[in-house]
PASEBA-1860 file (N, C-alpha, C; in nm, 3 decimals):
! residues 106
1> MFVYNWDT> 3.131/-1.310/-0.570/3.247/-1.274/-0.647/3.361/-1.237/-0.553 ~ 3.476/-1.296/-0.573/3.594/-1.270/-0.492/3.665/-1.146/-0.545 ~ 3.692/-1.050/-0.458/3.767/-0.931/-0.496/3.891/-0.923/-0.411 ~ 4.004/-0.926/-0.474/4.132/-0.920/-0.405/4.181/-0.777/-0.408 ~ 4.202/-0.717/-0.292/4.246/-0.579/-0.286/4.397/-0.576/-0.271 ~ 4.466/-0.579/-0.381/4.612/-0.580/-0.382/4.659/-0.438/-0.398 ~ 4.671/-0.366/-0.287/4.696/-0.223/-0.290/4.844/-0.187/-0.284 ~ 4.933/-0.282/-0.296/5.074/-0.249/-0.287/5.126/-0.180/-0.412
9> SAALTTDE> 5.051/-0.185/-0.523/5.097/-0.120/-0.645/5.111/0.030/-0.625 ~ 5.029/0.089/-0.540/5.037/0.233/-0.515/5.168/0.270/-0.447 ~ 5.225/0.177/-0.373/5.348/0.204/-0.300/5.473/0.175/-0.383 ~ 5.457/0.110/-0.497/5.572/0.075/-0.580/5.616/0.193/-0.666 ~ 5.745/0.204/-0.688/5.796/0.308/-0.777/5.773/0.266/-0.922 ~ 5.790/0.359/-1.013/5.775/0.327/-1.154/5.875/0.220/-1.197 ~ 5.998/0.231/-1.149/6.099/0.129/-1.183/6.057/-0.009/-1.134 ~ 6.002/-0.015/-1.013/5.957/-0.144/-0.959/5.839/-0.198/-1.040
17> LERLDPSL> 5.748/-0.109/-1.079/5.633/-0.151/-1.159/5.678/-0.203/-1.295 ~ 5.780/-0.139/-1.355/5.831/-0.186/-1.485/5.889/-0.326/-1.475 ~ 5.944/-0.360/-1.359/6.005/-0.492/-1.342/5.903/-0.601/-1.307 ~ 5.778/-0.562/-1.279/5.676/-0.662/-1.248/5.653/-0.751/-1.370 ~ 5.651/-0.879/-1.347/5.624/-0.974/-1.454/5.479/-1.021/-1.440 ~ 5.390/-0.977/-1.530/5.249/-1.016/-1.518/5.227/-1.166/-1.517 ~ 5.317/-1.241/-1.578/5.298/-1.387/-1.580/5.314/-1.448/-1.441 ~ 5.374/-1.374/-1.348/5.391/-1.424/-1.211/5.281/-1.377/-1.117
25> LCDAEIRE> 5.189/-1.295/-1.168/5.080/-1.241/-1.086/4.952/-1.317/-1.114 ~ 4.867/-1.325/-1.013/4.735/-1.385/-1.036/4.647/-1.281/-1.106 ~ 4.533/-1.325/-1.157/4.444/-1.235/-1.231/4.402/-1.115/-1.148 ~ 4.370/-1.138/-1.022/4.326/-1.029/-0.935/4.436/-0.926/-0.915 ~ 4.560/-0.970/-0.902/4.673/-0.878/-0.886/4.694/-0.794/-1.012 ~ 4.683/-0.857/-1.127/4.697/-0.783/-1.254/4.584/-0.681/-1.266 ~ 4.463/-0.724/-1.235/4.346/-0.635/-1.242/4.364/-0.515/-1.150 ~ 4.398/-0.540/-1.025/4.412/-0.431/-0.928/4.528/-0.338/-0.965
33> TFIELRRE> 4.637/-0.393/-1.013/4.751/-0.311/-1.053/4.712/-0.222/-1.170 ~ 4.644/-0.278/-1.269/4.601/-0.200/-1.384/4.507/-0.087/-1.342 ~ 4.407/-0.119/-1.261/4.309/-0.018/-1.219/4.378/0.092/-1.139 ~ 4.466/0.056/-1.049/4.538/0.155/-0.969/4.626/0.244/-1.057 ~ 4.692/0.186/-1.155/4.775/0.265/-1.247/4.690/0.363/-1.327 ~ 4.575/0.319/-1.377/4.488/0.409/-1.453/4.439/0.523/-1.364 ~ 4.400/0.492/-1.242/4.352/0.597/-1.150/4.462/0.698/-1.121 ~ 4.582/0.649/-1.097/4.695/0.738/-1.069/4.727/0.823/-1.192
41> NDRREAVA> 4.722/0.762/-1.310/4.746/0.838/-1.433/4.643/0.950/-1.449 ~ 4.517/0.920/-1.422/4.412/1.021/-1.432/4.436/1.137/-1.336 ~ 4.475/1.104/-1.214/4.503/1.209/-1.115/4.621/1.295/-1.160 ~ 4.723/1.232/-1.212/4.840/1.307/-1.262/4.803/1.394/-1.382 ~ 4.716/1.343/-1.470/4.671/1.422/-1.585/4.594/1.544/-1.540 ~ 4.514/1.531/-1.435/4.440/1.646/-1.382/4.537/1.753/-1.332 ~ 4.640/1.711/-1.261/4.740/1.806/-1.212/4.817/1.868/-1.329 ~ 4.854/1.785/-1.427/4.927/1.835/-1.543/4.844/1.938/-1.619
49> ARMLVALH> 4.715/1.917/-1.631/4.628/2.012/-1.700/4.624/2.146/-1.625 ~ 4.615/2.140/-1.493/4.617/2.264/-1.414/4.749/2.338/-1.432 ~ 4.860/2.264/-1.432/4.992/2.327/-1.451/5.005/2.386/-1.590 ~ 4.951/2.316/-1.690/4.959/2.366/-1.827/4.880/2.496/-1.843 ~ 4.762/2.503/-1.782/4.684/2.627/-1.787/4.763/2.740/-1.720 ~ 4.826/2.711/-1.608/4.905/2.814/-1.540/5.021/2.862/-1.626 ~ 5.091/2.768/-1.691/5.200/2.805/-1.782/5.148/2.891/-1.897 ~ 5.035/2.851/-1.952/4.975/2.924/-2.063/4.937/3.065/-2.021
57> RRGVPKGE> 4.869/3.078/-1.907/4.824/3.209/-1.860/4.942/3.302/-1.828 ~ 5.050/3.246/-1.780/5.169/3.327/-1.749/5.255/3.356/-1.871 ~ 5.222/3.295/-1.983/5.294/3.323/-2.106/5.431/3.259/-2.117 ~ 5.452/3.154/-2.041/5.582/3.087/-2.044/5.616/3.035/-2.184 ~ 5.526/2.965/-2.252/5.560/2.917/-2.386/5.593/3.031/-2.483 ~ 5.515/3.138/-2.479/5.542/3.253/-2.567/5.677/3.314/-2.533 ~ 5.706/3.323/-2.402/5.833/3.379/-2.358/5.953/3.298/-2.404 ~ 5.930/3.170/-2.430/6.037/3.083/-2.479/6.034/3.070/-2.631
65> GASATPMW> 5.953/3.153/-2.696/5.952/3.159/-2.841/5.855/3.067/-2.911 ~ 5.768/3.001/-2.838/5.672/2.910/-2.902/5.557/2.990/-2.963 ~ 5.508/2.943/-3.076/5.395/3.010/-3.141/5.264/2.980/-3.070 ~ 5.258/2.867/-3.000/5.138/2.828/-2.927/5.177/2.733/-2.814 ~ 5.096/2.732/-2.710/5.125/2.646/-2.595/5.133/2.498/-2.634 ~ 5.039/2.445/-2.713/5.050/2.304/-2.750/5.180/2.272/-2.827 ~ 5.225/2.366/-2.909/5.351/2.344/-2.980/5.468/2.339/-2.882 ~ 5.464/2.424/-2.782/5.568/2.426/-2.678/5.570/2.292/-2.604
73> VQFQTGQR> 5.450/2.243/-2.571/5.441/2.114/-2.501/5.503/2.003/-2.585 ~ 5.474/2.002/-2.715/5.531/1.900/-2.802/5.683/1.909/-2.801 ~ 5.736/2.028/-2.813/5.881/2.046/-2.816/5.945/2.004/-2.684 ~ 5.882/2.039/-2.573/5.940/2.010/-2.441/5.925/1.865/-2.397 ~ 5.812/1.803/-2.434/5.781/1.671/-2.378/5.763/1.561/-2.481 ~ 5.742/1.597/-2.607/5.715/1.497/-2.709/5.569/1.460/-2.719 ~ 5.485/1.519/-2.636/5.342/1.491/-2.644/5.287/1.547/-2.776 ~ 5.193/1.477/-2.835/5.134/1.524/-2.960/5.063/1.657/-2.939
81> VRDARVCL> 5.069/1.742/-3.040/5.006/1.875/-3.031/4.857/1.861/-3.003 ~ 4.793/1.769/-3.070/4.648/1.748/-3.049/4.618/1.714/-2.904 ~ 4.697/1.626/-2.845/4.675/1.587/-2.705/4.701/1.704/-2.611 ~ 4.804/1.783/-2.641/4.834/1.900/-2.558/4.722/2.003/-2.568 ~ 4.666/2.018/-2.687/4.554/2.111/-2.707/4.433/2.067/-2.624 ~ 4.406/1.938/-2.626/4.295/1.885/-2.547/4.322/1.905/-2.398 ~ 4.444/1.877/-2.354/4.481/1.895/-2.213/4.460/2.040/-2.170 ~ 4.502/2.133/-2.252/4.485/2.275/-2.221/4.337/2.312/-2.216
89> AVGKACES> 4.259/2.265/-2.311/4.116/2.295/-2.314/4.043/2.238/-2.193 ~ 4.076/2.116/-2.157/4.012/2.053/-2.041/4.054/2.123/-1.913 ~ 4.181/2.161/-1.904/4.227/2.236/-1.787/4.154/2.367/-1.772 ~ 4.131/2.436/-1.882/4.054/2.561/-1.878/3.910/2.536/-1.838 ~ 3.851/2.428/-1.891/3.713/2.394/-1.858/3.698/2.364/-1.710 ~ 3.798/2.300/-1.652/3.792/2.265/-1.509/3.787/2.390/-1.421 ~ 3.840/2.501/-1.469/3.835/2.625/-1.392/3.692/2.672/-1.371 ~ 3.607/2.650/-1.469/3.468/2.694/-1.457/3.373/2.581/-1.418
97> LPLMAKAW> 3.425/2.461/-1.410/3.345/2.344/-1.372/3.413/2.272/-1.254 ~ 3.402/2.329/-1.135/3.477/2.273/-1.021/3.440/2.129/-0.985 ~ 3.317/2.089/-1.007/3.280/1.951/-0.976/3.347/1.853/-1.072 ~ 3.359/1.894/-1.198/3.431/1.811/-1.293/3.578/1.800/-1.255 ~ 3.637/1.913/-1.217/3.777/1.913/-1.175/3.799/1.823/-1.054 ~ 3.707/1.831/-0.959/3.717/1.748/-0.838/3.706/1.600/-0.872 ~ 3.610/1.566/-0.959/3.591/1.426/-0.997/3.714/1.373/-1.071 ~ 3.771/1.453/-1.158/3.888/1.411/-1.236/4.008/1.388/-1.145
105> AQ> 4.022/1.470/-1.044/4.138/1.463/-0.954/4.127/1.350/-0.852 ~ 4.016/1.280/-0.846/4.001/1.174/-0.746/4.041/1.040/-0.800
END
């Protein structure tokens, strides 16, 4: 099986990635770009969850008048309340499950 390691997607900016035309890429390039994007998204979600837990613990959303942290997230970012609730719960879980946190961040 031929595996093409097209690792330049990691070096491209979001604007450059948006301008990529998949019809001009070979299958291996599309595959590698997709996988790299998913991995990067997962790593960013891990960091976002840690930041959200920190905001929650410091009371930033309450200080800005929000009734709950997930509601604050929806107002600030447009993320669905359910997704923000899950993000907060997973971020809290990672505090007591360091191997899970490490795996998610990789």
